[in-house]
N, C-alpha and C positions, 0 to 999 in steps of 0.2 A: 504493500500500500504506500509506504514512504517513497519508494522508487517512482511510483506512478505520479505521486504529488510533486516530486522533484522534477520529473520530466515535464509535467504540465507547466510548472513555474518556469523552467528553462525554455519553454516554448513561448509563453505569453510575454516574457520579458522583452522580446524583440518587437512586439506589436506597438503601434503608435497609440497614444492615448485616445485619439479620435476613433480608431477602430473599436477599442474597448467601450467607449461611451456610446457609440452607435449600436453596438451589439446589445448592450443593456437597454438602451432606449427602445429599439425595435422589439425586443423581447417583452418588455413591460407594456408597450403600446398594443402589441398583438394580443396579449392576454386580456387587457382592458376592453379592446374592441370585441373580442369574442364573448366576454361576459355581458356587455351591453347590447350585443347583436348588431354592431356596425359592420356592414359589408360594402365592398367597393362597387361603384356603379360600373356596369358592363356596357353601357351605351350612353353617349352624351351627344346632344345635337351639335353638329359641326358645319363649318363652311371651309371648303378646300380651294386651293389654287394650283392649277395644272403646272407640272414641272417638266422641264426639258433636260434630258440626260443622254450622254453618250453611252455607247455599249460598255458594259462592265465585264465581269469574268464569270464564266460558268465552270464550276469545279468538277462535279461528278454527278452522274444520273443516280438519283436515290429513290425516285418514284417510278415504279415499274408498270403503273396502270392497274386498274381493277382492284383498287384498295390494297395494293402491295407496295411495301416500302423496304429498302435495304440501307441500313446505316451501320457503320462500324463492322461491315462484313456479316451482319446478322439480318436475315430476311424474315419478314412477317407479312402474311396476307390476312387481312381482316375479312372474315367470311360475310359478315352482315354490316353492322355499323363500325366505323373507325373508332377505336378506343384511344382517344388522345391522352389518356392517363395510363396507357399500357405499361405494366411494371415488370414483366417477366425478364426483360433484357437489361434491367438496371436504369438508373436515372439518366446517364449520359445518352443512352438510346432514346429515352422518352423526351429528353431535351431536344435532341436532333429532330424528332418527329414534329415538334412545335416551332422549330426555327423557320421552317418553310424555305430553306435554301433551294429546294427542288423547284421553286417557281421559275428559276432561270432556265429550266428545261422547256418552258413554254408549252406544257402539256395541255391537251384539250380539257382535262379535268381540273385545271388550276383554280378556276373561279368556284367550282363546286366545292373543292377542298377548303378554300378560305371560308365560305359560308357554312360548311359543315362544322368547322372548328368553332365558329361563332355560336352556332346553335346548340352545341353540346357543353356539358359541364366540364370545365377545365380546372385543373389543380396546379401542378408544377408549371404549366404553360403561362400562368399569370405571375410567375416570379420575375423579378426585374431583368435577369440575364436573358431568358428566352424572349421576353417582350422586346428587348433591345434589338436582337437579331431579326426577329420576325417583323418588327416595325420597318426596318430598312428594306427587307425583302418585299413586303407588301407594297410599300411606296414605290420601289423600283418597278415592280410588276404593273401596278396601276398606271404609272407614268408611261412606261414603254408601250402600253396597249390602250392608252387614252380611255380608261375605264371610269365611268361615273356610276357609283353605287353607294347610295346613302347608308345602307345597312353596314357596309364595310367601313365607310368613313367614320360613322358614329361609334362603331366598336373600336376602331383604331384610336380615335381621339380619347376614348375612355381608358384604353390601355396605356396611353402615354401619360395620363394623369395618375394612373397606378404607379407607373415607372417613376414619375417625378416625386411621388410620395414615398418611394422605397429605394432611392438611389443607394448603390452599394458602397457607402462610406465605411461600412464595417469590414469590407474586404479590401477596397482600394485596388491598385494594380490594373490589370487588363479588364477586370469586371467594370470598374468605374469608367474607364475609357469607353467601353462598349456602350454603357448608358449614355455617355455624352455624344458619341457619334450618332446614335439613334435619335436622341433629342434634337440634334441639329437637323436631321431629315424631317422629323415631325414639325419642327419650327418652320421650316420652309414650306412644307405641304399645307399646314394649317395657318401659316403666318401668325404664329403664337409667340408673343413676346416672352412669356414665362419660360417656355421651352428653350427659346433662343438664349436668353440671359444665363440660364443654368448651364446649357451646353457650352457657351462661350467661356464661362468661369472655369469649368472643369477642364476643357481642352487646353486653355492657356496655361493652367497650373500643372496639370498632369502630364501633358506631352513634354513640357519643359523638364519635369522631374524624371519621367520614365524613359525618355530617349537619351542615352548616354552620349558623351562627347564623341565617341567613335561611331555613333549612329545606331548602336544596338539597343534593343528593348531590354529594360533592366531585369526582367524575369529570366533572361538568358536561355530561352528556348527558341531555336531557329524557326520552329513551326509557328509559335505564337507571334514571333516577329513578322513572319509572312502575313499572318492574319491582321495584325495591327497596321501593317503597311497597306494592305488591301482596304481597310476601313478609311485610312487617311486619303488614299487615292479616290475612293468613292465620295468622300466629302469634298475634295477638290473638284471632282466632276460636278457635284451638286452646285457648288458656289460659282464655278466658272460659267455655267450654262443657265444661271438664274440670277437676275439682277437684284433681288430683294436683299437688303442690308448692304448694298453697294460693295459686296465682295470683301468686307473688312477682314475676314479671317484667311483670305486666300494666300497672302504672302507668307504668313506664319506657317500654315499647313504645307506650303510648297517647300519651304526651307527644311521642315522636318522630313517630308517625303524623300527629298533628295539625299539627305544624310542617311535615312533608313535604307534606301536602296543601295547606297554606297556600302553599308555594312553587309547587306545581304549578298551583294556581288562579291565582296571580299571573302565571305565564309563559304559560299556555295562552291561545289566542285565544278570542273570544266564543263560537265554535261548538264549542269543546272541543279543536280541533287543537293540536298542539304545534309549535313551530318545530323544524326539522330540524337543530339545531346539533350540532357534533361528530358522533360516531357515533350518529345517530338515524335511524330509518326507521319507516314506518307498518306496521301489521299484524304487529308483533312483540310489543309490550307491550299490556296492557289500556289502553283509552282513558281519558282523563280522566273522561268521563261514566260509564263502567263503574266506575271506582274510586270516584267520588262516591257512586254507588248502594250499593256495598259498604260504604263508609265510613259512610253513613247507617244501613244495616242493622245495623251493629255499635254504633250509638248513640254515635258519636264526634262531637266538636265541631269545626266548621270555624273555623280561625284565619285572620284577614286579615293577611297579612305583606307587607312591602315588600322587593323584591329588593335585595340589598346585596352581601355578601361572596362570593356565587357569581359576581359579575362581570357579570351580565346586568341589563339594565334594559328595562322595557316601558312605552312611552308610548302612552296611549290618548286620542284625541280623538274628536269626533263622527263624523268620516269615516274615520279610519284608526287602525290599531294598528301600532306599530313596536317590534321587539325588537332591541336592540343588544348587542354583546359588547365590554365594556371590561375584561375580566378576564384574569388570567394563565392559562397552561396548568394544567390540573388533572386529577388530583392530581399533585403534583410527582414522586412516586416510582412512580406507576402511571399513566403518560400515554398508554397504548395506544389509548384512544378519543378522543384529542385531535387537532385539526386545526390547520393553520397559518392561523388565521382571525381574528386579533386585529383588532378594529374592523369586523368584518363585521356585517351586519344583515339583517333581513327586514322586509317592509312589506306590509300588507294594506290595501286601500282598499274601504270599504263591505262589509267581510267577505270580499272576494275576494282571493286571493293575487296580488300584483303583482311585487315583487322577492322572490326566494326563495333559500334555501340550496340548493345543487345536490344534496344528499342523498348516500346511499351505495348502491351496487349489489352490493358484494362485501366479504368479509373475507379473501379469498385474498391472499397476498403477491405482487402482480403490478403491472404498470404502471398498470392501471385504479385500483387501490387507492391508489397513489402520487398519481395525478392528483386523485382525490377528496379527499384530505387536504391538497392543496397550496394555497398562497395564490392561485394562478391560478383555483381553483374557488370562490373566495369573493368576497363583495361588499366588497372592501377594496383596499388598494394594494400592488402588487408593485414592488420597487425593484431595479434592475439584474439582473433575471431571477432573483432569489433568493426562496426561501421565508423568511418572517419567522421561523419556527421550523423546525428541521431534522427534518422527519418522514421516516422511512425504515423499511424492513423490515416493512411491514404494521402493526406495533404499537409502533414505537420513536420516540422523540423525543430528539435530542441537544441542542445549544444551542437556546434558545427565547427568544422575545420576552418582555420584562418590562415591566409597566406602571410608569412612573416618575412619573406625575402624573395626577390626576383633578380636574376642576372641575365642579360640578353646581349649576345654578340651576333654578328652576321649569320653564322651557321651553328649557334649554340643557344639553348635556353636552359636555365637552371632555376629551380624554385623550391622553397621549403614551406611545409605547413605543419600546424601543431594539433591536428585532429586526434592524435593519440596521446595527448597530455604531455608528459615529460619525455616521451619518445618522439623526436622530430623526424619527419620523413623528407628527404631531399631527393628530387628526381632531376636528372640532367639528360637532355636530348642533344646529340651531335648529328647535324644534318650534312652528310657528305653528298657528293654528286649522285652516287648510286647506292648509298647505304645509310642506315640510321643506327646509331649506337645509343642505347638507353641504359643509364646507370642509376641504381637506387641505393641510397645510403640511409641507414637508421642510426640515431645517436646512441642507441643501446641495443644489445642483442635481444631478440624477441622471436616469437613464432610468427614469421612473416610469410605471406603468400602473394605472389604476383600472378595475375591472370591475363591471358591474351585470348580474346574471343574472335573467331574467324567467321567470315561469310559462309553460308551453307554451300556455296560452289567450291570452296577451298578444301582440298583433301589433305590427308596426312603427308602424302608424297610432296605436295606443294609446299607445305610448311617446312618439311625437312630440307627442301631445296633452297628455300629463301631465308631460313633462320638456322643459326648454329645451335642445334638441339643438344642438351646435356642428357646423359642417361638417366639422371634423377628426375627429369621433368615428366609430368604425367599428362596423358591425353584423356580428356573427358568429353561430355556432351552438355549442351545447354540449349535453351529455346531462343531463337532469334525472332523478334517480332517487329517487322518493318511497318506493320499496320495493326490497328486494333483487332483483337480476336483472331490473330494469325500467329501460330507458333511453329517455326520450322526448326528441325533438329540440325545443329551445327557443332563444330569442334571447339572446345576450349582447352588451352594448355595451362596447366597448373604448375607453378614453380615455387617450391618452398625454399626459404633461405633464412638466415638469422640477422645479418646486418648489412650485407653488401650483395648486389646482384648486377650483372652486366648482360644485356641482350644485344645481339648484333643481327640486324635485319638487312639482307642484301636485296635491294630493290631492282633486280634484273627483270627481264620481260617475263610475264606470266604466260 
């Protein structure tokens, strides 16, 4: 019990006072409203203003027709009525159902699906996060197809007032930004000053804080970075093509978008793939190539930026690309998408994945989620069977590793963290023309294990050909999850040592 209390304290101590205050405020208010029977209005009379928008991005087909949906690689066909509160696949699947991202497919059932949602009892769908995403999707769909539907407009207007009443100040981070992006769309569509003023305040404050000097989003997930950039580009699209408010946020958003794309360009591989660092998965966000085309269509300028304060580095040679993590947990007060992965890295040789991040298959609070966030699941060093950072509860981090030293030369990176208390771990990478040397040093002897996780296409013969294998090294298996709910068997090499280890990777042609 004491350990649980201590872990809880070591988690909440990183929160901002604003987060704690809003959590208490929303909890007390919710209980009061339930007792007195106050319920939100689900329809408010509205007046709308047609919007002009350039084409945006379509990510993936998720509505298959005939009441069939596929999200997160899980298919569900509703035989009769659509259950918008469907719970069997978990909350993230249910959230995706109510986001209405599938409207970009322009399916003939789209209008029916919107009205069906309005007509049925919705629970999680009226939480602020799905309202935010759904609001943008509905407004984009309505605008592209010149739809005039009072029922939809009145429902949407009411949903925006629910959002305004439940802004996610208790979470902050990408959640609050999503609220603001959506309020900006609602403000323009309804020409509502309350929506606009709230969106403006949040965007100016939060984008300034959340976008780091090197252009990275401070939660340090390449996938969420792509999503946040997508939203900024949609807002630029909205403001550039509609004269309301005289485009006063356009310059600010443009500067942020250009920095953000500079970061994404710097960290993406040559083929446009992103490293699956922290909570990142494929087929969720728009790809780097899709974002670049949208970026160009909005006549924005590409910035060439160098990775720095986001804590990532990408080293590119003729034959390989290597991304390394030498940063702290981010963001300090919203670390839900962080992993215990300090000094982990990915490696591609001749454009093909070789050493990879293990990815994520679920957001459910379960043993699988714990494993995927653990030090064991990353290409770094575990000491005395502990995580470097105390990840728990699906989206919680208590005590965490801190970077205490970084040295960088043209072809060398060396960094030290204190995630194991008085046992400091230093990792050094030496990047030669066609090889990489990795050296691990511990300040005390301990039961240390380094792991290397390989792409499923990589065989034992490949590994032996490109890495100098010691007889004491062990070959095992792990699950590689490039997308949600996908687990592919692949090879992991387990290397036990006490205080010093050197790994030599020859980056010859695969």
